[in-house]
N, C-alpha and C positions, 0 to 999 in steps of 0.2 A: 264538223269535227270539234271535239273539245280540246282547247288549247290552254297554254299557261296563262295565268292571271297576273296583272300588274300588282305592284306593292300597295296600291290604293284600295284593293279589295279587302273588306273587313275580315279578320281571322275566322270568325264563325262561318262566314260565307265561303271562305276558302276550304275550311274543313268539310262543309256540306258538299261543295262541288267535288272535293277529293273523294269523299265517300261514294258519291254517285258514280264517279269514274271507276273506282275500284270495283263496285258492284257490277257495273256494265262490263268491265274487263273479265271478271270471274265468270259471269254468266256466258259471255261470248266464248271463253275458254271451255266451259262445260259443254257447249253445243258443238263448237268446231272440233275440239279434240275427241269428242264422242264419235264424230263422223270420220275424222282424219287424224289419227294419233300423231302423225308427223307434221301437222300443220305448223306454220311459222308464226312468229310474233306479229309479223305484218298481217297475216290472215286473221289473227285474233283481234288486232287493232281495227281492221276494216269492219269486222262484224260488230265490234263494240261501238263503232262510230267515234273513235278517238284517234289521235296521231300515234305513230310508233314511239315518238318521244314521250308521250304521256304514259304509255304502257311501261316503258323502261324507268320512268320517274317513280312509279309505284313498285315495280318488280324488276330488280336489276338484272335478272337472267330468266331464261325460259324455265330452268329448274326451280327458281324461286316462285314463279307463277304457278307451276304445277303443284309445288308443295303447298302453296296457299289454297289452291283449289281443293286439294285433298283434305286439308284442315276444315274448309268450309263444308265439304261433303260429310265428313265425320260428325260435325256439329249438327248438320241437318238430319242425319240418320238418328242421332241421339234424340233430337226433338220429335221425330216421327214416333219413336218408341215411347217417349214420355207421353205423347198424346194418345197412345193406343190403349191405355188403361190396363197394362199387363198385371198390375197388382190388385185390381179391383173388379174387372170384368169376370164373368164365369169362366173357369179355366179353358174350356173348349173354345169359347169365343175369343178369349185372350190369345190362345195359340194361333187361331186363324188371323187375328189382327197382327200378331208378330210377323207372320209370313207375309201378309199384305204390305206391311211397312217395308219389308225387304224388297218386295217387287216394285213398289212405288219409288224407292230409293234407286234401284238399278235402272228403272225407266228414265230417271232424271240424270243418271251418271253412267251412260253406256260405255264410257271409257273404261270402266272397271271390268267390263265383260270382254274387252277386246284383247285377244291373245297376242296380237301383234304390237300392242302398246309397249312403251318402255317401262321398266320396273317402276312401280308406284312407291313413292316414299311413305314411310309409316307416319301417320299423324300423331299429334300429342295424345289425344284420347282415342287410341286405335280401337275400332269396333271389335277387332279380334280379341282384345283384352277385356272390354267392358260389356260386350253383348252376351257372351256365354253365361256369366253369372246371373244376368237378368232372366235369361230363358230358364236356367236351372231353377231359380227361385219360383218361377211360374209353374214349372212341371212339378216341383215338390208340393206346391200348394194344391195342384190338381190331384196329386197322389193322396194327400191328406184328406181331401174332400171325397175321394172315391171315384173321381172322374177319370183318372188315368191309372194305368197298371202300376202298382207299387213293387212289382217283383224285380224290376231292373233299376239300377242307380240313376237318380235324376241327372247327375253329371254326364253319364254315358248317353242318356236319351237326348240331352241338350246338344252334345257333340254330334250325335247322329242326325238330329233335325237340321242343324246348321249344314252338315255335310250333304243332306238331301237337297237343300235349297241351292247349295253351290253346284251340285250335279245337275239340277234342273236348269240353272242359269247357264251352265256350260252347253247344255243341249240347245238352248235358245241361241247362244253365241255361234254354235256350229250350224245353225239353221236346220236342225233336225226336228225341232218343235217350235211352235209359235209361243209367244209369251203367255197367251191365254191358256193354252193347253198345258204348258209346263206348270203354271201356277195351280191349275186344277189338280193335276197329278201329284204335285208336291204336297198340296193340302191333304188330299186323301191318304197318301202314303204316310205322311206325318201323323195323322190322327190314328191310323192303323198301328203305327209303330208305338205310339203312346198308349194305345188301348182305349182311346176315347171314341165318342160317337162320331161317325163320319157325317159331316154336314156339307151342304152345298156351298161352294166358294162364292165370294162376291164376284169372281171372274168366271162365269159358267163356261165349261168346256164346250167346244163346238161339237155338233153331231158327228159320229164316225163316218168316214168316207164310204160311199157305196162300194 
């Protein structure tokens, strides 16, 4: 267990230890709440390998911990999109990368797919605010290049693509589709919607059942 340090510990060491504790607690919350949205602070502390007192030293309430987790999730999603090359890759490839970033994000934060979870607080950089303009800019670039159909507004297409991924994620949450199958169908539907070339997903769909 990670416990409190005495006053003789150098400040830099205390900050480093605190950062490790915070990271361990947030990672434990990501895993535990993804499996059991009603998990207690004690459950999270046990998974993180710290005492309950250590958790409360960093997060004064469960709500504060969930809010910090959502902030971390939003930052991670933004980083995934930054790494996807949305403004530089060929538009059809960039669109596939956009969707793949979303699936990787949801794989790491299944709490966001759980319909039984408590309402999720809005993070400071809410993906609902910052993601649509990035996707719209990508679609507009593809329309100018002739890779996507320019007959529909880019803003409408961006909203529709995001709606498709939300619908696919809901099918996974309801266990009507596997994540692999949902990702493949979402990619093909999205590319048809935008009028681009249908390419094979990085997550190939399984063969149809006999």
